[in-house]
C-alpha positions as CSV (number, residue, x, y, z in Angstrom):
1,M,28.9,39.6,104.8
2,Q,29.0,37.5,107.7
3,V,26.6,37.9,110.7
4,R,28.3,37.5,114.0
5,T,25.4,36.1,116.6
6,T,27.3,35.1,119.5
7,L,28.4,37.2,122.9
8,S,31.4,34.9,123.6
9,L,33.9,37.2,124.6
10,S,37.6,37.1,124.2
11,T,40.1,37.9,127.1
12,R,40.8,41.2,125.5
13,Q,37.0,42.1,125.4
14,R,36.7,41.1,128.9
15,A,39.4,43.4,130.0
16,M,37.8,46.2,128.1
17,L,34.7,45.5,130.1
18,R,36.7,45.5,133.4
19,A,38.1,49.1,132.2
20,M,34.5,50.1,131.5
21,G,33.4,49.1,135.2
22,V,31.4,46.3,134.0
23,P,31.7,42.8,135.7
24,W,31.4,40.4,132.8
25,L,27.9,38.3,133.2
26,A,26.7,36.6,130.4
27,P,23.2,38.0,129.4
28,A,20.4,36.2,129.3
29,T,18.5,35.4,126.1
30,P,15.3,37.4,126.3
31,A,12.2,35.4,126.4
32,A,10.7,37.4,123.3
33,V,12.0,40.4,121.5
34,V,9.1,42.2,119.8
35,P,9.3,45.6,118.1
36,V,6.9,47.9,120.0
37,R,6.1,51.5,119.9
38,G,6.6,54.0,122.6
39,V,5.0,53.3,125.8
40,A,2.9,56.0,125.2
41,S,0.5,57.0,122.4
42,P,2.7,58.8,119.5
43,S,-0.1,61.6,119.6
44,A,0.7,62.5,123.4
45,P,1.7,66.1,123.4
46,T,5.1,67.0,124.1
47,A,5.9,69.6,126.8
48,T,7.8,72.3,125.9
49,P,9.9,73.6,129.0
50,A,9.2,77.3,130.0
51,H,13.0,78.2,129.6
52,A,13.0,76.6,125.9
53,T,14.6,79.4,123.5
54,G,14.7,79.7,119.5
55,T,12.4,80.1,117.1
56,V,11.2,77.7,114.4
57,A,10.9,78.8,110.8
58,P,7.8,77.6,109.3
59,A,9.4,77.7,105.8
60,A,12.3,75.3,106.8
61,E,10.4,72.3,106.0
62,Y,12.7,70.6,103.8
63,P,11.5,67.7,101.4
64,P,12.7,64.3,102.7
65,A,16.6,63.9,101.3
66,T,17.2,61.3,98.5
67,S,20.8,61.3,98.9
68,W,23.6,61.9,101.5
69,A,24.6,64.8,99.3
70,M,21.1,66.3,99.4
71,H,21.1,65.9,103.1
72,H,24.2,67.4,103.6
73,E,23.3,70.5,101.5
74,Q,19.8,70.6,103.6
75,V,21.4,70.8,107.0
76,N,24.2,73.3,105.9
77,A,21.4,75.5,104.5
78,C,19.0,75.0,107.4
79,R,18.0,78.4,109.3
80,A,15.0,76.7,111.0
81,C,16.1,78.2,114.3
82,D,18.4,80.8,116.1
83,L,21.0,78.2,116.6
84,A,22.1,78.4,113.0
85,Q,23.3,82.1,113.8
86,H,26.2,81.1,116.0
87,R,26.8,78.0,115.1
88,A,30.9,77.1,114.3
89,S,30.0,74.3,112.0
90,V,27.4,71.7,111.2
91,Q,27.8,68.1,111.6
92,V,25.4,65.6,110.2
93,A,27.2,62.4,111.9
94,Q,30.2,60.6,112.6
95,G,31.2,57.4,110.9
96,D,31.6,55.6,107.4
97,R,27.9,55.8,105.9
98,N,28.9,52.9,103.3
99,T,29.5,50.3,106.2
100,A,27.6,51.6,109.4
101,R,24.7,49.2,110.7
102,W,24.6,50.5,114.1
103,L,23.4,54.1,114.6
104,F,23.6,55.7,118.2
105,V,21.8,59.0,118.7
106,A,23.1,61.4,121.4
107,A,21.6,64.5,122.5
108,H,23.8,67.4,121.1
109,P,27.4,67.7,119.5
110,S,29.9,69.3,121.6
111,A,31.1,73.0,121.1
112,Q,34.3,71.6,119.5
113,A,32.6,68.7,117.4
114,D,33.9,67.8,114.0
115,A,33.5,65.1,111.7
116,Q,36.2,62.6,113.7
117,A,34.4,63.6,117.3
118,L,30.8,65.0,117.8
119,L,31.1,64.5,121.4
120,P,33.8,65.4,124.3
121,A,36.8,63.3,124.7
122,A,35.4,61.1,127.5
123,Q,32.3,60.5,125.9
124,Q,33.8,59.5,122.7
125,A,36.2,57.1,124.3
126,L,33.4,55.2,126.3
127,W,31.2,55.1,123.2
128,Q,34.1,53.4,121.1
129,A,34.7,51.3,124.1
130,M,31.2,49.8,124.3
131,G,31.7,48.9,120.7
132,Q,34.9,47.3,121.1
133,A,33.6,45.1,124.2
134,L,30.9,44.0,122.1
135,G,33.0,43.1,119.2
136,V,31.3,45.7,117.0
137,P,33.9,47.0,114.5
138,A,34.3,50.8,114.6
139,E,33.2,50.9,110.9
140,V,29.9,49.3,111.9
141,M,28.9,52.0,114.4
142,M,27.7,55.7,113.5
143,L,27.1,58.5,115.8
144,T,24.4,61.4,115.2
145,T,22.8,64.1,117.4
146,L,19.1,65.5,117.8
147,T,20.7,68.9,116.8
148,K,23.4,69.3,113.9
149,C,24.8,72.8,114.7
150,T,27.5,73.1,117.2
151,P,26.3,75.1,120.0
152,P,28.5,78.0,121.3
153,S,30.4,77.0,124.3
154,G,28.2,76.8,127.4
155,H,25.0,76.9,125.6
156,W,23.0,73.9,125.7
157,P,20.2,73.8,122.9
158,S,16.9,73.6,123.8
159,P,14.0,71.4,122.8
160,T,12.8,73.9,120.2
161,H,16.2,73.5,118.6
162,E,15.7,69.8,118.7
163,Q,12.3,70.2,117.0
164,A,13.6,72.3,114.5
165,C,16.3,69.4,113.7
166,Q,13.8,66.3,113.8
167,G,13.5,66.1,110.0
168,H,17.1,65.9,109.6
169,T,17.3,63.2,112.1
170,R,14.7,61.3,110.1
171,D,16.5,61.8,106.9
172,T,19.8,60.4,108.7
173,V,18.0,57.2,109.4
174,A,16.1,56.9,106.4
175,L,19.3,57.2,104.0
176,L,21.4,54.8,106.6
177,Q,18.6,52.4,107.2
178,P,20.5,50.9,110.0
179,D,19.8,47.4,111.7
180,V,19.2,49.1,114.9
181,V,19.3,52.7,116.5
182,I,20.5,53.2,120.3
183,A,19.0,56.1,122.0
184,L,21.5,57.4,124.4
185,G,19.5,58.5,127.5
186,A,15.7,59.0,128.1
187,H,15.9,62.7,126.8
188,V,16.9,61.3,123.3
189,A,14.6,58.5,123.5
190,K,11.6,60.4,124.5
191,R,12.3,63.0,121.7
192,L,12.5,60.1,119.0
193,L,9.7,58.1,120.2
194,Q,7.3,61.1,121.0
195,V,6.3,59.7,124.2
196,A,4.9,61.4,127.3
197,P,7.3,63.7,129.0
198,E,7.1,61.9,132.4
199,T,7.9,58.7,130.8
200,T,11.1,57.2,132.7
201,L,14.2,55.7,131.4
202,G,13.1,52.6,133.1
203,E,9.8,52.3,131.3
204,L,11.9,52.9,127.9
205,R,14.7,50.3,128.5
206,G,14.5,46.6,128.2
207,R,12.5,46.5,125.0
208,V,12.6,46.9,121.4
209,H,10.8,49.9,119.8
210,T,10.4,51.0,116.3
211,Y,11.5,54.1,114.9
212,Q,11.3,55.2,111.2
213,G,10.9,51.3,110.4
214,C,13.9,50.3,112.3
215,A,14.5,48.7,115.6
216,L,15.1,51.0,118.8
217,V,16.8,50.5,121.7
218,V,17.2,52.7,124.8
219,T,20.1,53.0,127.2
220,H,21.9,55.4,129.4
221,A,23.3,58.7,128.3
222,L,27.1,58.7,127.8
223,D,27.6,61.8,130.2
224,A,25.5,59.9,132.7
225,L,27.6,56.9,132.7
226,L,31.0,58.7,133.2
227,T,29.5,59.8,136.4
228,Q,27.0,56.9,137.5
229,H,29.2,53.8,137.3
230,A,26.6,51.5,138.7
231,D,24.6,52.0,135.7
232,K,27.3,50.6,133.1
233,A,26.0,46.9,134.0
234,Q,22.5,48.1,132.9
235,A,24.0,49.7,130.0
236,W,25.8,46.5,128.8
237,D,22.6,44.8,129.4
238,D,21.0,47.2,127.0
239,L,23.7,46.6,124.3
240,C,23.5,42.7,124.8
241,L,19.7,43.2,123.9
242,A,20.6,45.4,120.8
243,H,23.1,42.7,119.8
244,H,20.7,39.9,120.1
245,A,17.7,41.6,118.5
246,C,19.7,43.0,115.6
247,P,23.0,41.3,115.3
248,P,25.5,43.6,113.1
249,K,26.5,42.5,109.9
250,I,30.1,42.2,110.2
251,P,32.5,41.9,107.4
252,A,34.4,38.5,107.3
């Protein structure tokens, strides 16, 4: 395995950046990249919105999965919240667990999610373009979500559903042991890092956090980037930070 540590971009990669709406600016090397915890104490209380629905079954605490087979079995058997009653399928992750080194975490799978595409088509295309622009091969990237059940069309899973699934997310990270976890959006980052609800995306970006012993970098949510094009330059900075701190191990 060979580690690529440069962000020198080819003509093709710069064209991909232009297609994403990101002008190429060579990122400045961070003065210091120091893994830190969330910006608030991990013990800070997490607020549950009044509109949250779902119930968490106390008996749904599974032992940590020691294999991918055990992980898939536990996720499929999970009935920790009422989302399980209406799911069309269960999706643990998208990507090759044997080669993936970068783990992206989005909020929720789409209602039509399957093992080849967890998110709506436009978000999938943007996620893939991000990796291509950085020169990170598709086989090095994996995508997972805070909740594993595909929700009914038009139904947005609540924080209670995410809480019920957090053990499954920890297992995905523990089994993969990625070089870096990339949290897509403030909502995902706050759920993973367990920081105060009022913490902003700006407070979370621009630094390397730790989650489950792995480096974690926070960037914008894919759906937000599709409508807020000006934020794509910030997302590029975030990806460059991840690349600098944790260069993906790319096969020669």
